[in-house]
C-alpha positions in Angstrom: 0.0 0.0 0.0 1.2 3.5 -0.9 1.0 6.2 1.8 1.8 9.9 1.4 2.4 12.2 4.3 2.2 15.9 3.7 4.5 17.5 6.2 3.2 21.0 7.0 6.0 21.4 9.5 9.3 23.0 8.5 11.7 20.0 8.7 14.6 22.5 8.9 13.6 23.4 12.5 13.9 21.2 15.5 10.8 21.6 17.6 8.1 19.3 19.0 6.1 19.0 15.8 9.1 18.0 13.7 10.3 15.5 16.3 6.7 14.1 16.3 6.8 13.8 12.5 10.2 12.1 12.6 8.8 9.5 15.0 5.7 8.9 12.9 8.1 8.3 9.9 10.1 5.8 12.0 7.0 4.0 13.0 5.7 3.9 9.4 9.0 2.4 8.2 8.5 -0.5 10.6 5.2 -1.5 9.1 5.5 -4.2 6.4 4.0 -3.6 3.0 3.9 0.2 3.1 5.6 2.4 0.5 5.8 5.8 2.3 6.5 9.1 0.7 7.0 12.2 2.9 6.2 15.4 1.1 7.8 18.4 2.8 6.0 21.7 2.3 9.3 23.7 2.8 12.6 23.4 0.9 15.0 21.2 2.8 18.1 23.3 3.8 19.2 21.5 6.9 19.5 17.7 6.9 19.8 17.1 10.7 16.3 15.7 11.0 16.1 14.4 7.4 19.1 12.2 7.9 17.2 10.5 10.8 14.4 9.4 8.4 14.7 5.7 7.6 16.1 5.0 4.2 13.0 3.0 3.3 10.9 6.2 3.2 11.0 8.5 0.3 11.6 12.2 1.4 10.7 14.9 -1.2 11.0 18.5 -0.4 9.2 21.5 -1.8 11.9 22.3 -4.3 11.6 18.8 -5.9 7.8 18.9 -5.8 7.9 22.3 -7.6 10.4 20.9 -10.2 8.2 17.8 -10.9 4.8 19.3 -10.8 5.4 23.0 -11.6 3.5 24.0 -8.4 4.8 26.8 -6.4 5.4 25.8 -2.7 2.8 28.3 -1.6 0.1 26.1 -3.2 1.2 22.8 -1.8 -2.0 21.7 -0.1 -3.5 18.3 0.4 -6.0 18.6 -2.5 -3.4 19.9 -4.9 -0.8 17.2 -4.0 -3.3 14.4 -4.3 -3.8 15.3 -8.0 0.0 15.6 -8.6 1.2 12.5 -6.9 0.8 10.5 -10.1 3.8 12.4 -11.4 6.0 10.2 -9.3 4.5 6.9 -10.4 
């Protein structure tokens, strides 16, 4: 099963919400049969937390999303991304 997580948090900052997201990612990586993609709403400029994400998860930042879909990061919302996820398939 494919799962997409839209991360509204800024993964460049270390705070409670990004630590929570990191732990959700680690838990999802342990579940068999899941193909998880984490879509970051902000461009990734600091890899401290990103390097903690299990390698089995796909991490895509706003810069890559914009490159593939042509969407500006300001319009990265759940409804918009659902329509554009097929670009990665």
